[in-house]
N, C-alpha and C positions, 0 to 999 in steps of 0.2 A: 612201838613207842607208846608210852602211857599218855592218854589224853591230858592236855594241859602241861606237858613236859616243856621246860624252857628250852630256848634255842641253844644255850650254853650246854645244857645236859645232853641234847641231841648231838651237838658237835663233838663233845667229849666221848660219846658212846659209839661214834662212827669209826669202824676199824681203820679205814684209810687215813683217819685224822687222829690216830692214837698218839702220835708224836707232835711236839710243838711245831706249829707251822710258821712260815715266814711270809708276811703279807704286806703288799704296798697298796695304798688306797689314795687316789688323787681327790682333792676337794674334800678332805676329811674333817672339816671343822664345823659343818652345819648340814642340816637336812639329812638326806639319805646317807651321804658319806660319813657324817658324824655317827649316825646310828649304827652303821655297819662297823665302823672302827671300834665303837664301844663294845660290840659283841665279841670281837676278836681279842680286844684288850682284856675283857672280863674273863675269858677262858685261859689267859696267861700266855698267849702266843706272842711272837715277835711281830711287831706292827710298825710300819712307817707310813706317815701321812704327809701330804704337802698341801699348802694353800697360800693365799697372799696375805692374810691377816695375821700379823705376829701375835697380837693380843689373844686371839682365839686359839692359836696354836699353843701358847703358853698355858691357857686354861685347860686345854686337852691334856697337857703334860702333868698337871697337878694330880697327884695321886697315882700317876703312871710313869715313874722315873725311867723305865726301860723303853718307853715310846720314843721313836724317832720322829720328830716333828720339824719340818723345814719350811722356811718361807721360799716359795717357788712360784714364779709366774710362768705357767706352762705355755703362754703365747710365745715365749722364747724357747724354741725346741731344744736348744743346747742346754739350757738350765734344767729342763725336764729330763733330758737324757742323763745329765750328770747326777741328778737326784737319784735316779734308778740305780746307776752304777754304785753310788756312795751307799745308799740304803742296803742294796744287795750285799755289798762287801761287809758292812757292819753286822748284818744279820747272818752272814755266813751262807748266803744263797737266797733263792726266792722260790716259793711254791705257788703264790697266787698274786696276780696283778688285777686290781679292780679299777677300771677306767671310768671314774664317776664324774670328775670335773668337766664342766662345759659352760658355755655362755648361751643364754637364750637369744641374744642378738636382736631383741625386740626393739623396733624403731619407736621413736617418740611420735606423738600425735602430729607434730610438724617437723619435717626433716628436709634439710637442704641436700643437694646432690653430693656435695663434699662430705656431709655427715653420713649419707648412705654408703658412700664408697669406703669410708673409714670403718663403718660398722660391719659391712660384708667382709672386708679384709680381716677384721678381728675374728669374726666367726670362722673364717677359713683357717686362721692360725691356731685357734684354740680347739675347735671341734673336729678338725681334720689333721692338720700338720702335726699338732702336739700328740694326738692319739697314735699316729703312726710312729713318731719318734720314740714315745714311751714304750710302745710294744716292741719295736726293734731293739731297743736297749735291753729289754728284759728277756729276749728270746733265748740267748745262750744259757742263761741260768734256768729258765723254764724247761729247756730241752734236757738239761742235766737232772732236774728234779721230777720230770714228767708232770709239770705243773699245769696251772689253769689261767686263762685270760678271760675276764668277764667284763663286758661293755654294757654300761647303763644307757639304753637307747630310749626311744620314744615311739608311741603308737602313731604319731604324726608321720613317721618315716614311711609308713605303708599306706597312707591315705592317697587317693588319686588327686584330691584337691584339698589344700590346707587353708585354714583361716587366714585372712589377710594379715601380713606381718610375720607369719611363722614359716614362710616358704624356705628361706635360707637355712634356718635351724633344722627343719625337717630334712632337707636335702643333705645337710652335713651328717646327720645321724644315719641316713640311708647309705651314704657312701662308706662310712666306717663299718657298718654291718657287712657290706659287700667286700670291703678290704679284708676283714677278719675271716669271712667265709672263704675267700681265695687263699688266705694265708694258711688255713687249716688243711688245704689240699697239697701243700708242698711236702714232699716226702720226709725231709728232715724235721718237720713239725708234727709228724703223725703221733708222737707221744704226748703232745700238748692238748689239753682240753680247751676248746675255744667256743664261747657262746655269748649271746646277748640277753639281757633281761629288760623287758618293758614293764616298769613299775606302775604304769597308768598315771592318772592325774594325782599329784601329791602336793600337800599343803606346805610348800616351801617358799623361800624368798622370791623365787622366779614368778610365782603367781601374784605375789604382792606387788612386784614391779610392774607386771602386766596391768593389774587393776589401777595402779597409781598413774602410769604414764604411757601405757600401750595404746595401739590403735583402737578406735572406738569399738569395733565389732569384737576384737579379741579380748578387750577389757571387759566387755559385757558378758562374754562367755565365761571368763574366769570368775566374775562377780556372781553370776548365776550358780556356777558349780560350787562356790564357797557357801553361798546362801542355802543351797539344797543339801549341804553336807556330803557332796560328791568327791571332795578332795581327800585323798587318803592320808592317814597318819604316818609321818616319816619314821617314827619309832617302830611301828609295826612292819612297815616296808623294809626297814633296815634289818630286822630280825629275819625276815624271809630271804632277803638277798644274801645274808650271811650263810643261811642254811643251803640255799641253792648253790652258792659259790663253793662252799666247803665240801659238800657231799657230791656235787655233780648229779643230784637227783631232784626231780620235781615233785611237788605235792600231789598226792592221789586222794581226791575227795571220797573215793569209795572205801579205802582202807584207813584214811586219816593219818597217813604216814608219808614220808618222803622216800618213795620207793619206785618212782618212774625215771629210768635213766634218761638224762638229757643228751640229745644227739649233738654231735659236733657241728658247729656252724649254724645252729638253730637259734631262734628267738623264743625265749620263754616269757609268756604273758602271765603276770601275777594275777590269779583269779580272785573273785570275790569270796569263793569258798575258802581259799587259802587265808585270806585276810580275816574272815570270820573265825577260822580255827585259831589263828595266832592272837586274836583279840580276846579270846576267852580267858577268864581268870585262871591262874595256874592252880592245879590241884594241890591240896595240902599233902605233905609227906605222911 
């Protein structure tokens, strides 16, 4: 790959992606999900996204008439399942499922017991039940296409101790990592590539919400990270996620190419070297 080559050029030049792919992305209207969706839309693939904000979905469709964009609250597992079936049918199958949508479930600075119970129930529905339902709905199509499931996880999932207020979020991510790992061992799923991506701390609405109303310690951590420039650019992260998901290959800092095969059921940590590489200005033709 030529240094500075765009992600769209790399995706087009990858042999296994020479044909138009069919991709579903949850939470595709902002942050990482939006950036990933734009990468696939830009290369002319069939793409389906879902989110809760109708206005943002309509904005995504502007200039992309072939984009499937549906209002879906994935906390209703039946709605999520039906979206996968509908999108897969309209696209003529499915090659790639990117499980991006999630809730941070961050508590307010003052929380009643009733509010805590509602919050933890919602985390369970969105970050666990929905991810399982979406994946199960996609499995038959992915078996047929020998496709890929990518889960956007968090580094918090592997910490022994999480910052106060992030425990349920971290546990939910860890449980889906384990679920997908187990899923990959089932014989009939052997043809499906399944892995997780840890994007690291990204400058998204989640961190803004933590700063504005999160528990004091967690809010201070996010404030400090933002002030120090440690929050990663979602546009750059989106480019990287699209490459990892499309090629099934990780970035190699020695060769400066995506040539390291990603093992099934593994977690890929996006490295600072990868971010630096993708942040460089594109070389002129």
